[in-house]
N, C-alpha and C positions, 0 to 999 in steps of 0.2 A: 504492499500500499504505498501512496507517494501522500505526504500529509502537508496541506498547503498552507507554509510559513509566510510570515510576516511578510520578508524579504521578496517571496514568488508573489503574494499579493499587492505589492507595491510595485512591483515589475511591471505587472500585468496590467497596473491601474494605469500607470505610467505611459507603456505604448499605449492604450485603448482610450486616452486622455489626450495623446499627441495626435493619433489618428483620425478622430472625432472631433476634436474641438479644439485643436491646434494648438494647444499648451505643451509647454518646455517645463517638466517638472523634475525635481530632484528629493533625493530622501531628506526628509527633513531633521533637523538635530534635534537631538532629544528634548531641551526647552524651546516649546512653540508659544508664543503668546497669541492666543483666540481673540479674535473680536468677541463682544459681549454675545452678538446673536451671528449665528449662523444659517445656511439656506441645508438643509437637509432631504435627504431622497433616501427612502427605504421602500424595498422590495420581499415581499414572502416568496418564499422557495420550498419546494417539496419534492420529495423521492426517496433514493436512498440516505441522503441526507437532508435536512429539512431545517430550515432557520430565515434568515433575512440579510439582507445585503443592505450595509447603509453607506451614503456617501455625505460627508458634511465640509462646505466649504465656505471659505470668503466670499462675502456676497459680491464684492468687487471682482474677485478673481472670476465670478460667474456672469458678471455683467461683462465682463474683458471676451472671455471665450462669447458669449453670446454676439457680441458684438462681431467678432472675427467669423463666424458662422452665419450670421447674416449680411454680412459685409456693411455693418451699420457703423457710426462711429458710435462709440464709446458710450457720449454724452445722449444719445437720442434715448428719451423713455421708454421706448421699444425693448431697450436691451436692456433696460432695467426689468422692465414688465414680464420678458421673456424669462430674464436668468433661472429663475425655479423650473420651469419646462424643461431646459437645458439639461439642467442639472438631473431632472427624472431620465430625460431620455439618453444621456450618456449612463446612466445607472442600468438603464437596462441592458444597453449594448455591454458594459461591462459583465452582468449577469451572464446572458450570453455567452459569452466567451469563457467565463470561469466554469459553467457547467459542461460545454463541450470538454475542454481542457480537462477540468477536473473532478468531474461526477459521472458515474455510472451511467449508462446510454439505457440500463433496464433496469427499475422503472425506468420511465423519462422524466426528465427535471420539471416539474410541472413552475412556472414562473407567473405571480401575481401581477398586479398594475402598481407602478410606484406611486407613492404619495409622496408631497413634499409640504414641507411644514419651515418653519424658523425657530430655532431653539439653542440651546447650550452646547459646549463641545470642550473640552472630551468628556464623552459618556463615561460613565461608570458603573452600568450595566452589569452585573456579576455572566451576562448570556455572552457578553462579545468575548471571543475565543482568539480571534485574529485580524490585528488591522496594523496598519501600515500610516504614516503621515506623510504626505509629499506635500512640496512647496515650489513656487516659483522664482525667477529671479526678483522679485518685489518685494518676496517674502511673504505673500500671499498662499495660504496653507489649505490644503484639501485632506482631508481624511478618508479610508475606506476601510471599513469592518464587516467581517461574517462574525453572525451570531451564533456559529457550530463549527466544529471541526469538519473542514471540508478534506474528503479522503478520497481517493483513486485506487480500485484495485487494479495493478498490472500483472 
């Protein structure tokens, strides 16, 4: 069995976010200063393993990503309005990649609909089993977490 580690989760998340949202991210230092409020997307999944994928991001980071994806000026109000939807869509793509790479095909992984909200980070849930924090060059953080140990049988 291959267990999904924090490093593996961070590497996959950085690749997906670079490909889908034009974000260049590196692993964050141990001490990250989080904004008081962040955008959070959560998607439930069930199959051989069950849990939730959580993405928590600095809102300015997601506004910039949204603007880049939609070819808008980052100051355009549409970029800020669409930032939660961008985070939801990116989380959906990320979960699809993780499921294909690390979860068994049978039974198939059923993925829910992403829900977004504003909240605080870091989470202190006892259920967070694997997480990674990434940061862009402007030191805006984004975290990815799985609430279950994700393993693949090989």
